[in-house]
TORKOL-4160 file (C-alpha; in steps of 0.2 Angstrom, whole numbers, padded with zeros to 4 digits, m for minus):
241
<pt num="1" X="m0125" Y="0481" Z="0998"/>
<pt num="2" X="m0128" Y="0498" Z="0992"/>
<pt num="3" X="m0113" Y="0501" Z="0981"/>
<pt num="4" X="m0105" Y="0492" Z="0966"/>
<pt num="5" X="m0087" Y="0487" Z="0965"/>
<pt num="6" X="m0079" Y="0490" Z="0949"/>
<pt num="7" X="m0064" Y="0478" Z="0945"/>
<pt num="8" X="m0050" Y="0480" Z="0932"/>
<pt num="9" X="m0045" Y="0462" Z="0932"/>
<pt num="10" X="m0035" Y="0449" Z="0921"/>
<pt num="11" X="m0018" Y="0455" Z="0927"/>
<pt num="12" X="m0017" Y="0440" Z="0929"/>
<pt num="13" X="m0034" Y="0431" Z="0930"/>
<pt num="14" X="m0026" Y="0419" Z="0943"/>
<pt num="15" X="m0026" Y="0433" Z="0956"/>
<pt num="16" X="m0042" Y="0441" Z="0949"/>
<pt num="17" X="m0051" Y="0425" Z="0954"/>
<pt num="18" X="m0044" Y="0427" Z="0971"/>
<pt num="19" X="m0051" Y="0444" Z="0972"/>
<pt num="20" X="m0068" Y="0438" Z="0967"/>
<pt num="21" X="m0069" Y="0424" Z="0979"/>
<pt num="22" X="m0062" Y="0435" Z="0994"/>
<pt num="23" X="m0074" Y="0449" Z="0991"/>
<pt num="24" X="m0089" Y="0438" Z="0991"/>
<pt num="25" X="m0083" Y="0428" Z="1006"/>
<pt num="26" X="m0081" Y="0444" Z="1016"/>
<pt num="27" X="m0098" Y="0450" Z="1011"/>
<pt num="28" X="m0106" Y="0433" Z="1015"/>
<pt num="29" X="m0097" Y="0433" Z="1032"/>
<pt num="30" X="m0104" Y="0451" Z="1036"/>
<pt num="31" X="m0122" Y="0448" Z="1030"/>
<pt num="32" X="m0125" Y="0429" Z="1030"/>
<pt num="33" X="m0137" Y="0419" Z="1019"/>
<pt num="34" X="m0137" Y="0422" Z="1000"/>
<pt num="35" X="m0130" Y="0439" Z="1001"/>
<pt num="36" X="m0116" Y="0442" Z="0988"/>
<pt num="37" X="m0106" Y="0457" Z="0981"/>
<pt num="38" X="m0112" Y="0468" Z="0968"/>
<pt num="39" X="m0097" Y="0468" Z="0956"/>
<pt num="40" X="m0094" Y="0475" Z="0939"/>
<pt num="41" X="m0078" Y="0467" Z="0931"/>
<pt num="42" X="m0068" Y="0470" Z="0915"/>
<pt num="43" X="m0055" Y="0457" Z="0913"/>
<pt num="44" X="m0041" Y="0463" Z="0901"/>
<pt num="45" X="m0029" Y="0453" Z="0890"/>
<pt num="46" X="m0014" Y="0452" Z="0901"/>
<pt num="47" X="m0002" Y="0449" Z="0886"/>
<pt num="48" X="m0005" Y="0466" Z="0880"/>
<pt num="49" X="m0002" Y="0474" Z="0897"/>
<pt num="50" X="0014" Y="0464" Z="0898"/>
<pt num="51" X="0020" Y="0469" Z="0881"/>
<pt num="52" X="0018" Y="0488" Z="0886"/>
<pt num="53" X="0027" Y="0485" Z="0903"/>
<pt num="54" X="0042" Y="0477" Z="0894"/>
<pt num="55" X="0043" Y="0491" Z="0881"/>
<pt num="56" X="0041" Y="0504" Z="0894"/>
<pt num="57" X="0025" Y="0510" Z="0886"/>
<pt num="58" X="0016" Y="0515" Z="0902"/>
<pt num="59" X="0007" Y="0529" Z="0893"/>
<pt num="60" X="m0002" Y="0516" Z="0882"/>
<pt num="61" X="m0006" Y="0506" Z="0897"/>
<pt num="62" X="m0013" Y="0521" Z="0906"/>
<pt num="63" X="m0024" Y="0526" Z="0891"/>
<pt num="64" X="m0031" Y="0509" Z="0890"/>
<pt num="65" X="m0034" Y="0506" Z="0909"/>
<pt num="66" X="m0042" Y="0523" Z="0910"/>
<pt num="67" X="m0054" Y="0519" Z="0896"/>
<pt num="68" X="m0058" Y="0503" Z="0905"/>
<pt num="69" X="m0061" Y="0513" Z="0921"/>
<pt num="70" X="m0073" Y="0525" Z="0912"/>
<pt num="71" X="m0083" Y="0511" Z="0905"/>
<pt num="72" X="m0085" Y="0503" Z="0923"/>
<pt num="73" X="m0091" Y="0520" Z="0929"/>
<pt num="74" X="m0103" Y="0521" Z="0914"/>
<pt num="75" X="m0109" Y="0504" Z="0919"/>
<pt num="76" X="m0113" Y="0509" Z="0936"/>
<pt num="77" X="m0098" Y="0505" Z="0947"/>
<pt num="78" X="m0096" Y="0516" Z="0962"/>
<pt num="79" X="m0077" Y="0513" Z="0964"/>
<pt num="80" X="m0063" Y="0505" Z="0955"/>
<pt num="81" X="m0050" Y="0492" Z="0959"/>
<pt num="82" X="m0034" Y="0490" Z="0948"/>
<pt num="83" X="m0032" Y="0472" Z="0953"/>
<pt num="84" X="m0013" Y="0472" Z="0952"/>
<pt num="85" X="0001" Y="0480" Z="0962"/>
<pt num="86" X="0012" Y="0484" Z="0947"/>
<pt num="87" X="m0001" Y="0494" Z="0937"/>
<pt num="88" X="m0002" Y="0506" Z="0952"/>
<pt num="89" X="0013" Y="0514" Z="0945"/>
<pt num="90" X="0001" Y="0523" Z="0934"/>
<pt num="91" X="m0013" Y="0524" Z="0946"/>
<pt num="92" X="m0014" Y="0543" Z="0946"/>
<pt num="93" X="m0015" Y="0544" Z="0927"/>
<pt num="94" X="m0028" Y="0530" Z="0926"/>
<pt num="95" X="m0039" Y="0538" Z="0940"/>
<pt num="96" X="m0038" Y="0555" Z="0932"/>
<pt num="97" X="m0049" Y="0548" Z="0918"/>
<pt num="98" X="m0064" Y="0544" Z="0928"/>
<pt num="99" X="m0074" Y="0552" Z="0942"/>
<pt num="100" X="m0077" Y="0538" Z="0954"/>
<pt num="101" X="m0064" Y="0534" Z="0968"/>
<pt num="102" X="m0050" Y="0522" Z="0965"/>
<pt num="103" X="m0045" Y="0512" Z="0980"/>
<pt num="104" X="m0026" Y="0512" Z="0980"/>
<pt num="105" X="m0018" Y="0496" Z="0985"/>
<pt num="106" X="m0002" Y="0504" Z="0992"/>
<pt num="107" X="m0013" Y="0515" Z="1004"/>
<pt num="108" X="m0023" Y="0500" Z="1009"/>
<pt num="109" X="m0007" Y="0491" Z="1013"/>
<pt num="110" X="0001" Y="0505" Z="1021"/>
<pt num="111" X="m0013" Y="0509" Z="1033"/>
<pt num="112" X="m0014" Y="0490" Z="1038"/>
<pt num="113" X="0005" Y="0490" Z="1042"/>
<pt num="114" X="0004" Y="0507" Z="1052"/>
<pt num="115" X="m0011" Y="0501" Z="1062"/>
<pt num="116" X="0000" Y="0487" Z="1070"/>
<pt num="117" X="0016" Y="0497" Z="1071"/>
<pt num="118" X="0026" Y="0490" Z="1057"/>
<pt num="119" X="0040" Y="0501" Z="1051"/>
<pt num="120" X="0052" Y="0491" Z="1040"/>
<pt num="121" X="0043" Y="0478" Z="1029"/>
<pt num="122" X="0051" Y="0467" Z="1016"/>
<pt num="123" X="0042" Y="0471" Z="0999"/>
<pt num="124" X="0040" Y="0455" Z="0988"/>
<pt num="125" X="0034" Y="0460" Z="0971"/>
<pt num="126" X="0038" Y="0461" Z="0952"/>
<pt num="127" X="0054" Y="0470" Z="0948"/>
<pt num="128" X="0044" Y="0485" Z="0942"/>
<pt num="129" X="0036" Y="0487" Z="0959"/>
<pt num="130" X="0052" Y="0483" Z="0969"/>
<pt num="131" X="0063" Y="0494" Z="0959"/>
<pt num="132" X="0053" Y="0509" Z="0954"/>
<pt num="133" X="0049" Y="0522" Z="0967"/>
<pt num="134" X="0030" Y="0523" Z="0966"/>
<pt num="135" X="0027" Y="0510" Z="0979"/>
<pt num="136" X="0041" Y="0512" Z="0992"/>
<pt num="137" X="0040" Y="0531" Z="0990"/>
<pt num="138" X="0021" Y="0531" Z="0993"/>
<pt num="139" X="0023" Y="0520" Z="1008"/>
<pt num="140" X="0036" Y="0532" Z="1015"/>
<pt num="141" X="0028" Y="0549" Z="1011"/>
<pt num="142" X="0010" Y="0544" Z="1015"/>
<pt num="143" X="0012" Y="0532" Z="1029"/>
<pt num="144" X="0029" Y="0534" Z="1036"/>
<pt num="145" X="0035" Y="0516" Z="1032"/>
<pt num="146" X="0052" Y="0512" Z="1025"/>
<pt num="147" X="0051" Y="0496" Z="1015"/>
<pt num="148" X="0066" Y="0486" Z="1010"/>
<pt num="149" X="0068" Y="0474" Z="0995"/>
<pt num="150" X="0078" Y="0459" Z="0991"/>
<pt num="151" X="0095" Y="0459" Z="0984"/>
<pt num="152" X="0097" Y="0460" Z="0964"/>
<pt num="153" X="0098" Y="0441" Z="0962"/>
<pt num="154" X="0083" Y="0438" Z="0973"/>
<pt num="155" X="0073" Y="0452" Z="0965"/>
<pt num="156" X="0075" Y="0443" Z="0948"/>
<pt num="157" X="0070" Y="0426" Z="0955"/>
<pt num="158" X="0055" Y="0433" Z="0964"/>
<pt num="159" X="0050" Y="0442" Z="0947"/>
<pt num="160" X="0053" Y="0427" Z="0936"/>
<pt num="161" X="0043" Y="0416" Z="0948"/>
<pt num="162" X="0028" Y="0428" Z="0947"/>
<pt num="163" X="0027" Y="0429" Z="0928"/>
<pt num="164" X="0033" Y="0412" Z="0923"/>
<pt num="165" X="0024" Y="0402" Z="0936"/>
<pt num="166" X="0011" Y="0410" Z="0947"/>
<pt num="167" X="0003" Y="0420" Z="0933"/>
<pt num="168" X="0001" Y="0403" Z="0923"/>
<pt num="169" X="m0006" Y="0394" Z="0938"/>
<pt num="170" X="0010" Y="0385" Z="0942"/>
<pt num="171" X="0014" Y="0383" Z="0961"/>
<pt num="172" X="0030" Y="0374" Z="0965"/>
<pt num="173" X="0039" Y="0370" Z="0982"/>
<pt num="174" X="0056" Y="0375" Z="0975"/>
<pt num="175" X="0049" Y="0392" Z="0971"/>
<pt num="176" X="0042" Y="0393" Z="0989"/>
<pt num="177" X="0059" Y="0390" Z="0996"/>
<pt num="178" X="0066" Y="0404" Z="0985"/>
<pt num="179" X="0054" Y="0416" Z="0993"/>
<pt num="180" X="0057" Y="0409" Z="1011"/>
<pt num="181" X="0075" Y="0412" Z="1008"/>
<pt num="182" X="0073" Y="0430" Z="1003"/>
<pt num="183" X="0062" Y="0433" Z="1018"/>
<pt num="184" X="0075" Y="0425" Z="1030"/>
<pt num="185" X="0089" Y="0436" Z="1023"/>
<pt num="186" X="0078" Y="0452" Z="1025"/>
<pt num="187" X="0074" Y="0446" Z="1043"/>
<pt num="188" X="0092" Y="0445" Z="1047"/>
<pt num="189" X="0095" Y="0463" Z="1040"/>
<pt num="190" X="0081" Y="0470" Z="1051"/>
<pt num="191" X="0064" Y="0469" Z="1042"/>
<pt num="192" X="0049" Y="0467" Z="1054"/>
<pt num="193" X="0036" Y="0461" Z="1042"/>
<pt num="194" X="0032" Y="0455" Z="1024"/>
<pt num="195" X="0022" Y="0463" Z="1011"/>
<pt num="196" X="0015" Y="0451" Z="0997"/>
<pt num="197" X="0016" Y="0466" Z="0985"/>
<pt num="198" X="0010" Y="0456" Z="0970"/>
<pt num="199" X="m0007" Y="0450" Z="0969"/>
<pt num="200" X="m0001" Y="0432" Z="0964"/>
<pt num="201" X="0011" Y="0429" Z="0978"/>
<pt num="202" X="m0002" Y="0424" Z="0990"/>
<pt num="203" X="m0005" Y="0408" Z="0979"/>
<pt num="204" X="0013" Y="0403" Z="0984"/>
<pt num="205" X="0017" Y="0409" Z="1002"/>
<pt num="206" X="0008" Y="0415" Z="1017"/>
<pt num="207" X="0009" Y="0417" Z="1036"/>
<pt num="208" X="0014" Y="0399" Z="1038"/>
<pt num="209" X="0030" Y="0402" Z="1029"/>
<pt num="210" X="0038" Y="0414" Z="1041"/>
<pt num="211" X="0036" Y="0420" Z="1059"/>
<pt num="212" X="0035" Y="0438" Z="1053"/>
<pt num="213" X="0018" Y="0447" Z="1051"/>
<pt num="214" X="0013" Y="0444" Z="1033"/>
<pt num="215" X="0002" Y="0457" Z="1024"/>
<pt num="216" X="m0006" Y="0450" Z="1008"/>
<pt num="217" X="m0010" Y="0465" Z="0997"/>
<pt num="218" X="m0024" Y="0455" Z="0987"/>
<pt num="219" X="m0034" Y="0451" Z="1003"/>
<pt num="220" X="m0031" Y="0469" Z="1010"/>
<pt num="221" X="m0037" Y="0477" Z="0994"/>
<pt num="222" X="m0052" Y="0466" Z="0993"/>
<pt num="223" X="m0057" Y="0470" Z="1011"/>
<pt num="224" X="m0055" Y="0488" Z="1008"/>
<pt num="225" X="m0067" Y="0487" Z="0993"/>
<pt num="226" X="m0080" Y="0478" Z="1004"/>
<pt num="227" X="m0078" Y="0491" Z="1017"/>
<pt num="228" X="m0082" Y="0504" Z="1004"/>
<pt num="229" X="m0097" Y="0495" Z="0997"/>
<pt num="230" X="m0105" Y="0490" Z="1013"/>
<pt num="231" X="m0102" Y="0506" Z="1023"/>
<pt num="232" X="m0120" Y="0511" Z="1022"/>
<pt num="233" X="m0127" Y="0494" Z="1027"/>
<pt num="234" X="m0115" Y="0493" Z="1041"/>
<pt num="235" X="m0120" Y="0510" Z="1048"/>
<pt num="236" X="m0138" Y="0505" Z="1047"/>
<pt num="237" X="m0135" Y="0488" Z="1056"/>
<pt num="238" X="m0127" Y="0498" Z="1070"/>
<pt num="239" X="m0142" Y="0509" Z="1073"/>
<pt num="240" X="m0152" Y="0506" Z="1088"/>
<pt num="241" X="m0168" Y="0497" Z="1086"/>
């Protein structure tokens, strides 16, 4: 590998662990042997981030994550991942504070949906992500994809399961059924696919829980980081002998 992946993690650490494992498994699959990813990670205190979210103090979160990104750049990172969907609400403000590329999770997901012709996905995520415009608006404007969200009661249930259970490492069958129910309602209303738009949701559900195509933002984001980091190596491997 030629490039170092910078990760802003800890939001929550449950999903950050998935990022770390997924990135390294993808690198090993590409190169074999003992090759592993060159990663520089800062894992933040999620309780501070959640307090800012609840208070609507996104400016404080932006300043903090921007500083973390600058420190990753100083430490040698060649790109930055914000390892959570929700905090991409302030991705532009955060990325403006450093000079290396930020790999945007919404764009990664949008390109994957578009590549296979999906037009009307169900977005499952935190209430911030489902109800604020940053995610769905970007999907629409940048990728021509019109996402739908669950009804108000299901949005609250999906959100609460993320924060009260998944972020705490709790995975329950009853909660899986709540998500499956929300998917079935959306399918009846015309959705053609499902976005796991919170990095913890893949801990609870996946392709086995619906016959609709499932797009796991955590795995897609990790794969995009590996593509970025390995680009020079892959080009070299494709050169004729």
